[in-house]
C-alpha positions in Angstrom: -1.7 96.0 50.1 -3.6 97.1 53.1 -6.5 95.5 55.1 -8.3 98.5 55.2 -8.9 101.8 53.3 -9.3 104.7 55.3 -12.3 106.8 53.6 -12.9 110.2 55.0 -11.0 111.9 58.6 -12.2 114.3 60.4 -9.8 116.4 63.0 -12.1 117.9 65.4 -11.3 120.2 68.5 -14.1 120.4 70.2 -14.2 116.6 71.0 -14.6 116.3 75.4 -12.3 119.2 75.2 -9.9 117.6 73.9 -8.7 117.3 70.3 -9.4 114.3 68.0 -9.4 112.7 65.1 -11.7 109.9 63.5 -11.5 107.9 60.3 -14.4 106.2 58.2 -12.9 103.0 56.7 -13.7 100.0 55.3 -11.9 96.4 56.5 -13.2 92.9 54.8 -16.4 94.6 53.3 -17.7 96.6 56.6 -18.1 100.0 57.0 -16.2 101.1 60.5 -14.8 104.7 62.3 -11.9 104.9 65.0 -11.4 107.4 66.5 -7.8 108.3 68.5 -6.7 111.6 70.8 -5.5 113.7 68.4 -2.0 114.0 70.9 -0.6 111.1 71.3 -2.9 108.5 69.1 -4.2 106.8 72.0 -7.5 105.0 70.8 -11.4 106.4 72.0 -14.0 104.2 70.5 -14.5 101.8 67.4 -17.3 101.1 65.7 -18.9 98.7 62.9 -21.9 99.9 61.1 -24.2 97.4 60.8 -27.7 97.2 59.6 -28.2 100.9 59.8 -26.6 101.0 63.2 -23.7 101.5 64.8 -22.0 99.0 67.3 -18.9 98.6 69.1 -16.1 97.4 66.7 -13.9 94.7 68.5 -10.6 95.4 65.9 -7.3 93.6 66.6 -4.8 95.1 67.9 -2.8 95.0 64.7 -5.4 96.0 62.4 -5.4 99.5 65.2 -1.5 99.8 65.3 -1.0 99.8 61.1 -4.8 102.2 61.8 -3.1 104.6 63.8 0.2 104.7 61.5 -2.2 105.8 58.7 -3.7 108.5 60.6 -0.3 109.7 62.0 1.1 109.8 58.0 -2.2 111.6 57.1 -1.9 114.1 60.3 
């Protein structure tokens, strides 16, 4: 069983002149958003949504790798 579920994914070709992939997902009953460069899936940023605001997310390296693998499969 996966520890997260991707709810929505966007491939954007206009972010800072480089294509990126943003995935919104749930993990531990919280909503998150993570953005990777599309070319090599390098992490750009990650946010957690709490109390109607977004804060930088502190995600484990294992979770980021799992998300990267899932994004790779979907693009």
